[in-house]
C-alpha positions, 0 to 999 in steps of 0.5 A: 295783506302782504304775500307770504314768503316762501323759502326754497332750500337747495343743496348742491354739489358739483352740478355746474352743468345744470345749476344755472337752468335751475336758478333761472327756473326759480327766477321765472316763477309767477309768484315772486315773494320767495327766497332761495337758499343755496348751500354748497356741499364742498363742490370742486367745480364752478357751481359756487361761482355760478350761484355767486354771480346770481347773488350779485344781481338777485337779492332773493338768492342767498349762497352759503357753505355747508357747515358740515358735510353731506346733504342732511347737514346742507339742508340744516345749514339752509334751514337755519338761515330761512325766514319763510312762512312756507318751506319747499325743497329743490334740487340744483339739477332740476327745473321748476314749472313757472307756476309751481310756487303759486300753485302750491301756495294757493293749495296750502292757503285753501286747505290750511295747516296739516296739509302737504302740497305735492306736484306731478313730475316729469322725468327727462334725460338727454338720451331718454329715460329708462323704462324703470324711471318711466314706470316710477313717474307714472306710479307716483303721479297716479298717487299724487293725482288723487292725493293717495300717496301714503297708500303705497308708502312702503313700496317706494318714496311717494313724495318727490323730494324736490317737489313738496311744500308745507307750512313752516310750523308743520315742517317743524312739528314733524322734525324738519331736517333734524334726523340723521336717517338716510335716505333723508327724503324717504325718512321725511316722507314717513314723518309726514305720514306719521304726523297725519298731514293730508296730501293735496291732489294735483293734476299739474306737472310742477317739476321737471326731474332730470336723470343722469348717470352721476346723480347722487341718488344713483351713486351714493351708498346712502341711497342703496336698497338696504337703506330703503329697507331699513327705513321701511321696517323701522317705520312699519314697526312703529306705525303699522305693525300690530303686535297682537297679530301674527306677522308673515313675510311673503317672498324669499328673494334678496329683499325678503331676506333683508327684511327677515334679518331686520325683523330678527334683529328687532326680535320680531317673530314672523312666519315666512311664506312663498310660492317657490317650490324650490325654496319651500321646506328649506331653512333660511336664518333658522326659519322654515320656508312655508307654502303661502297657503299657510296664511289660512292657518293664521288668525288675522295675520299681517303680511309684508310682501317682498315679491318684485315681479309685477305679475306675481304681485297682481296674483298676490293682490287678488289672493288678498282681495279674495280673502277680504284683506285690506292694503295698509292694514292687513298687507303691505307691499315693500317693493 
């Protein structure tokens, strides 16, 4: 039986400082039956020439120009040229662990269709990563170790965009790169969730994730907070909102206000609660801010929590636990 072909899709734009190291990490893979499709999204540096040099000596590497503009179009351009039975993503500024493809493929062969292979990640940066990225790494790896990534899907993107793999038919069945929604990696993660693909637990670091100040996820408007909240509300209303139950927003900070605006835009009725005495009784968007104890007056409510403070989040979780409310059914943390 021949070894299955894995397609590695890698869009790039102006990553000349890192792209050679990325390519070398692919060439060094312990699993060898792969094709790497690099798509240049209108680079103005030497990135294209660097990949072009590799293609002259490595037949498994393909180089294309983006048929459109932007990462979604680049992903589509690559996917149209793909031939693999398994699909994975890679970013041109990151580094694969040597056994990544082998590990992920073995998992998918073992568990079968409708499973998603995810690896642990390790952030790195020349001048050291920030506390925020260190916390995100710990958080997402904690979910991946037990395969419970969807359990906190409304907080942040729970699948690292350059470190997943699944069967091509499963990828097609959940829409692939078709939607035009940003952030595209978060949208895809929600579609994995919607399709019911099971996350396979992993205990190995399979991606070294580079952070730097000009990385696209830090600088492009499509990765601004309002895009994330729009995606969260969109999929919450489609997948987890129960119209027969009263809905509350807990928190009146900037995220709470944005969520409130999105619900109003979608004609969704809700109660707005908080524990900030300075805001209780005031009206925002013609909605009165109520004490959080108002939850007791509601029958079987669902709650969207937009409170960012960790200590306050722990207190809120304790409140829900005390009242026998369940995460991802009765309450959903949006931050």
